C-alpha positions as CSV (number, residue, x, y, z in Angstrom):
1,M,-1.9,28.9,-0.2
2,R,-1.8,31.4,-3.3
3,K,2.0,31.4,-2.6
4,S,2.3,27.6,-3.7
5,R,-0.2,28.2,-6.9
6,E,2.6,30.9,-8.2
7,V,5.2,28.3,-7.7
8,R,4.5,25.2,-9.1
9,S,7.1,23.2,-10.8
10,V,7.7,22.9,-14.6
11,A,6.5,19.7,-14.6
12,S,3.8,20.5,-13.2
13,L,2.7,23.6,-15.7
14,A,3.6,21.3,-18.4
15,N,1.4,18.7,-17.0
16,E,-1.6,21.7,-17.8
17,T,-1.6,21.1,-21.5
18,E,-3.1,18.1,-20.8
19,R,-5.9,19.7,-18.5
20,V,-7.2,21.4,-22.6
21,W,-10.3,19.8,-24.1
22,V,-10.9,22.3,-27.2
23,D,-13.2,22.3,-30.2
24,S,-14.5,19.5,-31.2
25,M,-13.4,17.1,-29.1
26,A,-16.5,17.5,-25.7
27,E,-18.8,16.9,-28.7
28,A,-16.9,13.5,-28.6
29,Y,-16.6,13.1,-25.5
30,E,-20.1,13.4,-24.7
31,R,-21.0,12.0,-28.0
32,W,-18.8,8.6,-27.3
33,L,-17.6,8.2,-24.1
34,T,-20.3,9.4,-21.0
35,P,-23.1,7.5,-21.5
36,T,-20.8,3.8,-21.6
37,V,-17.0,5.3,-19.3
38,F,-19.2,8.1,-17.1
39,R,-23.2,7.8,-16.4
40,P,-22.8,4.7,-14.1
41,F,-20.6,6.1,-11.7
42,A,-22.7,9.8,-11.8
43,R,-25.1,7.4,-11.0
44,D,-24.1,6.1,-8.0
45,L,-21.7,9.0,-7.1
46,A,-25.0,11.4,-7.3
47,R,-26.6,8.8,-4.7
48,R,-24.0,9.7,-2.7
49,V,-24.6,13.1,-2.7
50,S,-28.4,13.2,-2.2
51,A,-27.7,11.1,1.3
52,H,-26.2,15.0,2.7
53,A,-29.5,16.8,1.4
54,P,-27.1,19.8,0.9
55,P,-28.4,22.9,-0.4
56,R,-25.2,23.9,-2.0
57,V,-22.9,21.9,-4.3
58,L,-20.4,22.8,-6.0
59,E,-19.2,20.4,-9.1
60,L,-15.0,20.4,-9.9
61,A,-14.0,19.3,-13.1
62,A,-17.5,18.5,-14.5
63,G,-16.5,18.5,-18.3
64,T,-20.0,18.0,-20.1
65,G,-22.4,17.6,-17.0
66,V,-22.8,14.1,-16.8
67,L,-22.8,14.4,-13.1
68,T,-24.6,17.7,-13.5
69,R,-27.4,16.2,-14.7
70,E,-27.8,13.2,-12.1
71,L,-27.3,16.1,-9.4
72,L,-30.0,18.0,-10.5
73,A,-32.5,15.1,-10.8
74,T,-31.6,13.5,-7.5
75,V,-30.1,16.3,-5.1
76,D,-33.5,17.4,-3.8
77,S,-33.6,21.4,-4.2
78,A,-30.2,21.7,-4.2
79,R,-28.8,24.5,-5.7
80,V,-25.6,22.8,-8.2
81,T,-23.4,25.2,-9.7
82,A,-21.0,23.3,-12.0
83,T,-16.8,24.1,-13.2
84,D,-14.5,23.3,-15.3
85,L,-11.0,24.8,-16.7
86,N,-11.9,24.1,-20.4
87,P,-14.7,26.5,-22.0
88,A,-15.8,24.2,-24.7
89,M,-16.5,21.5,-21.7
90,V,-18.9,24.2,-20.6
91,D,-20.3,25.5,-23.3
92,V,-21.2,21.5,-23.9
93,G,-22.1,21.5,-20.3
94,R,-24.5,24.4,-19.9
95,R,-26.7,22.8,-23.3
96,R,-26.9,19.6,-21.6
97,A,-27.8,20.9,-18.0
98,P,-29.0,24.0,-17.9
99,G,-30.5,23.8,-14.2
100,A,-27.1,24.2,-12.9
101,T,-24.8,27.6,-12.6
102,W,-22.0,26.7,-15.1
103,R,-18.4,29.1,-14.6
104,Q,-15.6,28.5,-15.9
105,A,-13.6,27.9,-13.1
106,D,-9.8,26.3,-12.2
107,A,-10.0,23.8,-9.3
108,M,-6.7,25.8,-8.1
109,E,-8.2,29.1,-7.5
110,L,-12.0,29.0,-7.5
111,P,-13.8,31.9,-7.3
112,F,-15.9,31.6,-5.2
113,A,-16.1,32.9,-0.9
114,A,-15.0,30.8,1.9
115,G,-17.8,28.9,3.2
116,E,-19.8,29.2,-0.1
117,F,-20.9,25.6,-0.2
118,D,-21.9,22.9,2.3
119,L,-20.9,20.2,-0.4
120,I,-18.1,19.7,-3.5
121,T,-18.1,17.0,-5.2
122,C,-15.4,16.1,-8.2
123,Q,-16.1,12.7,-10.6
124,F,-12.8,11.4,-12.3
125,G,-11.3,15.5,-12.3
126,V,-8.7,15.4,-9.6
127,M,-6.4,13.6,-10.9
128,F,-6.0,16.5,-13.3
129,F,-5.2,18.9,-10.7
130,P,-1.7,19.8,-10.8
131,D,-1.0,20.2,-7.3
132,K,-3.6,18.1,-6.0
133,A,-3.3,19.2,-2.1
134,A,-3.7,22.7,-2.8
135,A,-6.4,21.7,-5.1
136,F,-7.8,19.7,-1.5
137,A,-7.1,22.8,0.6
138,E,-8.6,25.4,-2.1
139,A,-12.0,23.1,-1.6
140,R,-11.4,23.0,2.1
141,R,-11.5,26.6,1.9
142,V,-14.6,27.2,0.4
143,L,-16.2,24.6,2.2
144,T,-18.6,25.0,4.9
145,P,-17.2,23.7,8.5
146,D,-19.4,20.6,8.9
147,G,-19.2,20.5,4.5
148,A,-18.1,16.8,2.6
149,L,-16.4,16.5,-0.5
150,L,-17.5,13.1,-2.6
151,L,-14.5,12.7,-4.6
152,S,-13.3,9.0,-7.3
153,T,-10.4,8.3,-9.0
154,W,-10.1,5.8,-11.1
155,G,-8.6,1.7,-10.4
156,T,-5.6,1.1,-12.0
157,L,-5.6,0.4,-16.1
158,E,-6.0,-3.3,-15.5
159,T,-9.8,-3.0,-14.1
160,H,-10.4,-1.3,-16.6
161,D,-11.6,-3.0,-19.4
162,F,-12.4,-0.4,-22.2
163,Q,-9.6,1.8,-21.0
164,A,-6.9,-1.3,-21.1
165,A,-8.0,-2.3,-24.2
166,L,-7.3,0.9,-25.8
167,V,-3.6,1.0,-24.5
168,A,-3.4,-2.0,-25.9
169,G,-4.8,-0.2,-29.8
170,L,-2.3,2.3,-29.0
171,E,0.5,0.2,-28.3
172,R,-0.6,-1.4,-31.5
173,A,-0.6,1.9,-33.5
174,F,2.7,3.3,-32.0
175,P,5.2,0.6,-31.5
176,E,8.0,2.4,-30.8
177,D,6.6,5.5,-29.0
178,P,2.8,4.9,-27.6
179,P,0.9,8.2,-25.8
180,T,1.0,7.7,-21.8
181,F,-1.8,10.3,-21.6
182,M,-4.4,6.8,-20.4
183,V,-1.9,5.9,-17.7
184,S,-0.5,8.7,-16.3
185,V,-3.2,11.1,-15.8
186,P,-6.9,9.1,-15.8
187,H,-5.1,6.2,-14.3
188,G,-1.6,7.8,-12.2
189,Y,-4.1,8.8,-9.5
190,A,-5.0,4.7,-8.8
191,D,-3.5,4.9,-5.6
192,A,-6.1,5.7,-3.0
193,D,-3.9,5.7,0.1
194,I,-2.1,8.3,-2.2
195,V,-5.1,10.4,-2.6
196,V,-6.0,10.5,1.2
197,A,-2.5,12.0,1.7
198,D,-3.2,15.0,-0.1
199,L,-6.6,15.3,1.3
200,R,-4.9,15.4,4.7
201,A,-2.0,17.7,3.4
202,G,-5.1,20.1,2.0
203,G,-6.8,20.4,5.1
204,L,-9.3,17.4,4.7
205,D,-9.4,14.5,6.2
206,A,-11.1,10.7,4.6
207,V,-14.0,9.1,6.2
208,R,-15.1,6.5,3.6
209,V,-12.7,4.8,0.8
210,E,-14.8,2.7,-1.1
211,T,-13.7,0.7,-3.9
212,V,-16.5,0.4,-6.6
213,T,-17.0,-1.6,-9.4
214,L,-19.3,-1.1,-12.2
215,E,-20.3,-2.2,-16.1
216,G,-20.2,-0.2,-19.2
217,H,-22.1,-0.7,-22.7
218,A,-21.3,1.2,-25.9
219,A,-23.3,0.2,-29.2
220,S,-19.5,-1.1,-30.2
221,A,-15.8,-0.7,-29.2
222,A,-15.5,1.2,-32.7
223,D,-17.5,4.1,-30.8
224,L,-15.2,4.0,-28.3
225,A,-12.2,4.1,-30.3
226,A,-13.7,7.1,-31.8
227,G,-14.9,9.1,-28.4
228,Y,-11.5,8.0,-27.0
229,C,-9.3,9.0,-29.7
230,T,-10.9,12.0,-31.0
231,G,-12.9,13.2,-27.7
232,T,-9.9,12.8,-24.8
233,P,-6.5,14.5,-24.7
234,L,-5.1,11.8,-26.8
235,R,-5.6,13.5,-29.7
236,P,-3.2,15.7,-29.7
237,A,-1.1,13.0,-28.6
238,I,-1.7,11.1,-31.5
239,E,-1.7,13.9,-34.5
240,A,1.9,14.3,-33.0
241,R,2.6,11.5,-34.0
242,G,0.5,10.1,-37.5
243,D,-3.0,10.5,-38.9
244,L,-6.0,10.6,-36.4
245,S,-8.5,8.7,-38.8
246,S,-6.1,5.7,-39.2
247,T,-4.9,5.7,-35.9
248,T,-8.1,5.7,-35.1
249,A,-8.9,2.2,-37.2
250,V,-6.6,0.8,-35.9
251,V,-7.3,1.4,-32.2
252,A,-10.4,0.4,-33.0
253,Q,-9.9,-2.7,-34.2
254,Q,-7.7,-3.9,-31.3
255,M,-10.5,-2.2,-28.8
256,E,-12.4,-5.2,-30.9
257,A,-10.1,-8.3,-30.8
258,R,-10.1,-7.8,-27.0
259,L,-13.7,-6.6,-26.5
260,G,-15.9,-8.3,-29.5
261,T,-18.0,-7.3,-31.9
262,G,-21.4,-5.7,-32.1
263,A,-22.6,-4.4,-29.0
264,V,-19.7,-4.4,-25.8
265,K,-19.6,-4.5,-22.2
266,G,-16.5,-3.8,-19.5
267,S,-16.0,-4.1,-16.6
268,M,-14.3,-0.5,-14.7
269,T,-13.3,-0.3,-11.0
270,A,-12.8,3.8,-9.3
271,H,-11.8,4.6,-6.0
272,V,-15.1,6.5,-4.4
273,I,-13.5,9.1,-1.6
274,E,-15.8,11.1,1.5
275,A,-13.9,13.5,3.3
276,V,-15.0,16.2,5.9
277,P,-12.7,19.7,7.3
278,T,-9.7,18.6,9.7
């Protein structure tokens, strides 16, 4: 497995630039996106984890810790280890969820012993892994033989009201060359059958696949635009094409046209998959 990580394709290595979150991006993500987009699913996923009553939980791609906080509040007596590739995310997460043990770690090469965890969970992170089957094999390695992996991935773009409006705004701002990050990464792993096949290639069998639709609420479309444009890997893509502030304003205007003025709500769909070692 180590060899397979060392021979990743050039395309996969290039995609790793989209895995990096720096400077103020993590704070913007936490402020404007976490409550609206990620917390509803974190509560749902934590409930599913709790049903297993696992004593040792590993969270991959934990970000700023929205799921981590729910795990600490919901999963009784569990020892939670939260990891993320990016130090900026880990720094914010450690402050927000100090009850967990935080580690900067790459899901492609986890710094843990075989069989160290009873359950692994990952909310909206697997789509960032350059080699998904290899990452699943690594998760399989650190799971106990009777452990489980619980993960979530976004559905297609049109099933996410906020992110569909965002992409429409980016197309308005850059009609000749809109950033493709949202389509290619967050919504680039929307086929549950492909996820199941990658899990199988990594030594895991999907035992439950469920499509979940939840509602998110935000104070305004402008807040969401600020979160997406300044708090995700869209930011460097926007800055490479034009001015960040003016682009965010254009995106906010377009999102408001689709979502409405004042407080907004939107429907969001994801796949939640449970897998166990083969």
